N, C-alpha and C positions, 0 to 999 in steps of 0.2 A: 130287348132280350126275349128270346123264345124259350119257354119252359114247358115241356110236354112230358107227362107221366107215361111210362111204358111198363110192360109186364116185367116183374122182377125175375131174374135168374142169376146163376152164378156168374160173377164177373170174369172168372177164369174161362168159362165157356163162351161168354160174349166176346172176349178179346181174341179168342183163337183164330178167327179169320184174318186178323190184323197182325198176327205175331211175326210175320216176315216182311211187313211194310216198313220201310225206313222212316224213322221218326214217329212210329206208333209207340205208345207208352201205356203202361198199366201201373198205377199206384194202388197196391192191394192191401186192404186192412184185413189181416189174418184173424184167426179165432182169438188171438191174445191181444188184439189191438185195443187201445183205450178209446173211450168215447171221443167223438161221436161215431166212429166206426164207418167211415165212408171209403169206398173204392172208386177210383177215377180211371176212365178209359178215354184216350184222346189220340187223334191221328190227323194227318194232312195239315200241317202247320202253314199259316199264311206267310210266316217269316222264320228264318233259321239263323241263329247266332252260334258260331263256333270260334274256338280260340286254338291257335297252334303257336307254340314257342313265344307266347306273350302277345301275339298279334290277333286282334279281333277281326272276324270275317262275318259280315252281315249280308245274307243272301248272295254270297259269292264275292262281295266287294270288301276289300281291306279297309279298315278304319284306322285313323291315326290315334284314336282315343283308347285308353286302357279297357280291357274286356269288362271289368266290373262297372266302369262308367257307361259303357255301351248297354250293358244289361239294365242299369238303372234308367237310362234314357228311353230304352224300349218299353220298360214298364210304365214310365210316366206318359209316354205317347199313347199307350193303350188304356190308361187308367180311366175308369168309368164307374158309375153307380150301377147296381143291378138289383133284381128282385130277390126277395128272401123267401119265396113261396116254398121251396123245397128244403130250406135251412141248411144247405150244403156250404161248407167253408170254401169250396172252389166252384166256379161256374166256367169262366174262360180265363186264359192267361198264359203264363210261361211255365213250361215243365221241362226238366232236364237235369243235367249233372254238372258239377264243377269238380275237376280232378285235383288231386293233391298238389301237383306242380303249380297250380294257380296261386298257391301260397307264396311263391317267390315274388309275385307281383305286389303282395301286401308287405312282405318282409324280404326285400332284395338281398340283404346280407345273408339270408338263409337259403339261397338258391342251391339246388342239388342237381343230380343227374336228370336228364330228360326222361319223359315217359317212354318205356319200351314197347308200348302197345300201339296198334293201328289207329285207335280212336283219337279224336281231337282232345285237347286238354280240357275243354268244356264244350257242351252242346245244349242249347235250349231252343225249343220250338215255341212259337206264338200260336196258340190254339184258339180258334174262334168257335169251337163247339166241343162238347164233351158228353160222355154218358156217366151218370153218377148213381152209385148203388149205396143205399142206406141199409146197412146190415141189421141194425137194431129194429127197424120198422118193416124190413122186407119190401122196400119200395125202390123204384128206379126211375130216373128222369133223363131225358136227353135235352140239353140246353144249347143255345147258340145265338150268335149275334144276328144271323140272317137265316132265312128258310133254306137257302141252298146249302149252307154249312151243315145244318141239322140233317137234311135229307141225304147228303153224301155220307155222313157217318152212319145213319140208320141203314142205308143200303149196304154199306160194307159189313155191318154186323150180321147181315143175312147170309154171308158166304160160308164156305167150308174152310175149316182150319187145317193147317198142315198136321199130318199125323205121322208118327214114327213108332211102330209097334216093335216089341221085342227089346232085348238088352242092347245097350250101347257097347261097342267094341273098342274101348279105350285101352291104350297101352298102360302099363303100370305107372303110377304117378311118381314124379321125382321133384326134388326141391333144390333151390339154390343154396340151401344149408344142409349139412348133416346134423344129427343130434349133437355131435361133439363141437362142430364149428358154431352152432347156434348157442350152445351153453358157454362157449368161449366168448362170443360176442356179448352175451349177458354179463359175464364176469368182467369184461373190459368196461362195460357201461357202469357197473357197480364201482369199479375203481375210480372212474371219472366223477361219480357222485361223491365218493369218499374224499376226493380232492377238491370238492366244492364247485365243480363246473356247472352242475344243475341239481335239481332235487329228484327228478323223475324223467324217464324217457320211454317212449313206446317203440319197441323193435318188432320187426315182422319178417316172415319168410314167405316165399312165393312157391306154392305147390302147383306143378304143371302136369296135365294129362293130355295126350294127343290121340286123335282118332283119324284113321286114314280115309274115312268117308265123311261126308257132310252130315252133321248132327243138327237136329231141330232143338235149339236150346230151350224153347218154350216147354217142351215135354219135361225137361229137368226142372224148370221153374215150378211147374204144376206140383211136383213132388215136394217142393220146399215151401210153397206159398202159405199153406195153412198154419205153418209153424212160425211165421214171421209177424212181429208187431208192425213193422213198416216194410212190407214187401214192395219190390219194384222190378219191372221188366221194361227195359228201354232198348228198342231195336234201331240199329243204324246199318248203313251199307257194309260196314266193316265187320258186323256181327251183332252181338247183344251183350248188355250189361244186366246181370241178375243180382238182386240183393234181397237178403232175408234179415235185414237189420233189426236188432232189438232196441236201438238207441235213437231217440229224437235229438237232432242237433239243436234246432230252435223252431219256435212257432211265433207268428205274429197274428194276434187276434184283436178284434174290436174291444175297447175298454172305455165305456162311456162315450165321450166325444173325442177319444184318442185311440191309441194302440198300445197293447202290452206285449212285450217280447219275453218269451220263456225259453230258457235253455235247460236241458235235462241230461247232464253228463252221467255216463255209466263207468264205474271202475270197481273191480272186485268180481271174481268168478268162482263158482263151484259147480260141479256136475249135478244133475238131477238123478234120483234113484227111483226105480219102480217100487221099491219097498217104502211105504209111507213113513215108518219110523226112521229109517236111514235118510230119507229125503229131508225130513225135519231136522235131523242132526246136522246135515250138511248146511242147511239154511242158517241154523243157529251158529254154526262154526264160522260161516262167512260174516254174519253180523257182529260177532265178537272179535274178529281178526283185526288186531291193531295195524298190521301192514296194509290190509285192504281198505280200512277206514281212512288211514292217513293218505293213501293214494287217491281216494275219492275226494277228500276234503281239499287236497292240493289243487286238483283240477277244477273243483267248484270255485275256489278262490281265483284261479286264472280266468275262468269264464265271467266271474263277477267283475273283474278288472276290464275284460274286453267289453262287457255290456255297458260299463260306465262311459265309454266313448260315444255311445249312441242313445243312451237313456237320460232322462231328466235327472238333475241332481236330487239326491235324497229319495229316489223312487225305487231303488233296487232292494229287493228283499229275498230272504231265504224261505222258500215254501216247503222244502223238505231237504234233509241231509242224511245220506246213507240209508235210504229206505230200501227194503228188500223188494226186488222185482224178479219174479219167477217166470221164465219163458219155458216152452217145451225143450227139455234137454239141459238147461243151464239156469242157475241162480245168479243174480247180479245185485250189486248195490247201486242205487241211483239217487242223485240229488236233483233239486229243482230250484233254479234261481230266476227271478223275473224282474222286469223294470218297465217303466212307462217310456215309450219311444218319444224321443225329443221331437218337437215340432220341426217340420221340414225334412225329417229323415224318413226313408222308406225301407222296405224289406231288403232291397238290393244293398243298401248301406249296411244293414245288419249282417248280411252274408259276408260282405267284405271285411267288416270290423272283427268278426269272430273267426274268420277263416285262416287256416284250417282249424278244426275243433281241437281244443286243448287235450281232450281225452285220447287223441290219436297222435299227439306230438310229445307232450310232456311239459315240464315247467322248470325254469322259464322257457317260453315257447321257442324263441329264436335260437338259443343255444342247443335246445333239444333237437330242433330241425337240422342244425349243422351236424350234430352227432349222428342222427339218422342217416343223412347223406353219406357220411364217412364210413359208417359201419355196414349199412345195407348195400351201398355201392351201386344201386340202380334206382330208377324212378318207380313210383308207386302207381301212376296212372289214375284211373277212377277210384282206386282203393284209398280209403281214408279221406276222401273228398266229401261231397254232399250230393244228395239226390232229393228232389222235391219240386215244389211249385211256388210261384208268386201269382196270386189271384189278381185279376184286373181291378178289383175293388180295394186292394191294399193288403189283404191278409197273406200269410205264407206258412208253409210247413216243410221243413227239411229234415231228413234223417242222415245220420252219419253213414257214409258208404262203407260199411263193414259187413261181414258174413257175405262176401261178394264172390260171384263167379264171372270172370271176364272171358267171354266166348268170341274167339276171332276165327274168321274164315281165311285160309291161306291155301291157294292153289287146289281147291277141291277138298282139302282136309279141314279138320276142326281142331283148334287148340284152345283148351280151357285152363285158365289160371285161377287158382284159389289162394288169395293172399290172406294170411292170418298172423296175428301178433298179440302183444300184451304189454302192459306197463311194467317197467323195471324200476325198483326203488332200492334203497340201501339194504332193506331186509329181504330182497328177492333171493330165491334159490335157483341157480341156473337151470338145473335139470327140471325142476317143477315148472319153470317158465316155458320150457320147450314142450312139456306135456300139456300145458294149458293151450298152446297154439294148436296141438292136435285135437284137443277137445272141441275147439271152435271150428275146425275143419271137418269134423265128423259128419254132420248132416249134409254138407255140400258134396262130399265124396260119396256118401251113401246114395244121394239122389242121382249120381252119375253111374251107380253100380260098381263103385270101387271100394276097396278096403282102405284102412289107414296106411300110411307110409310104412 
C-alpha cells in the first residue's frame, strides 16, 4: 500500500474537478462531525456493483446471487491488511449507497412500490486509491494499492472544477402531499397505532423542484456541506446524490482482536434559535419530551434486536440513551448501542442485518414498512437507505441517507427531489408532524435558492 502525504486543502476544493465524473464520491466530515473527522475523496473504481429490481450487476454482468451477498463476497475478495501511518479509518475499499427498496430483499413480505428515480437501487464502487483529509490535524494523504492508481487520482485533482455562477432558476417546489393530505396520512397512521398494528412509523413526503437547464449539483452541495455531520456527494451518470445527514447508521471499528459495531439512531427534533436563551429552552424542551424520548427508546430497542443477529451473545450494551445532539439548525436526541461482531461476520453482514435503519421505518419494522408502502404510495429510492464505506481492512461507516437531495438529469433539464419525513407515534400531532418535515427541508431548499413550500 502506498501512503503519501500531500498539502492539506479543503476537500470541497480538491473534489471539484471530479464532481461530474461518474462514480466519483466525496464523504465529507463537516464542521460538526465527530472525531476522527476525516473526509474521503475517491474516483475511478476498478469494479462497480449495482442492483436493479433485486438483481445484482457486477461490472455489467448479472449475478444469480442476492446483492448483499455479492457485496459481501466483493469485500472478502478485496480484504487485506494495510498500514496505519495516517491513522485513517479508510484507505481503499467499497464506497456507495444502498437504497430503501433493498430492504425488500431482507424482508420480502414488506416489499413496496419500486424506486421512481433513475438511479439503481444500490451502487458501490471498489476504489483502489483515495485522498484522505484529517481535519483535526490539517493533514492530507493520497493512498493506493499501486502507483498508477495514486497517480491517476493525483492528476485528476489538478484539474478545473465545474463552475456555475449566479442563482439557480428552479420552478417553485411542489410536493406529492398537501399540508392537509399529509396531516390526514399522519392521522391514519395514528389510528393504526391505536388499533395495535405497530408502535411507530416513519412517514415522508417528496418535495420536487425542476430547472429547465442543466444544474451543477455540486455547487448546491458546497452550500450544505459545512452544516453536515455526515456529508456525502455521489456522482453517477444519471445525476448525483447529495446528503447532509446528521445520523450515523452504524460503524464497524477494531476492538482488540475483533470488531465492535456501533449504531447511533436519532429520533426527536426541535429547531435551533439564534437567541441563546431560546435555543437552550428548545433543547431542554426536547430532552423533557415524553413523546420524543419514547420514540427514541423504541428505535434503540429495535436496533438492539437487529444487532443481536450479528453480535456475540452478551456483548451488546447501551452507550448512550436520548443524548442531546445539536447540529446547525436542529436539535436531536440520539442513542448509541454497540456490540462485538460475531466471528465470521463482516460489515456487509451488518448492513444486511440492520437494513433499512429502524429510525426511518418504525417498529415493528416489517409492519411499519408495509404501512409506509400503503400510505406513501411510491418508492423512496436512495432516501432512507444508507451511504458510506467498507474499508478493505474490515472497518465500515454508514450514515442514514436523510437530509437528501436527489438530482436527476432528464433531457437537458435538472430535477431535484428533497424527501423529508418524521416518526409518527400515538402522541403525534398531525399538523406538527407536517411542520417538522418542512423544518428538515429548509436547508436543502435554501441551498437551491428556494423558499419553503
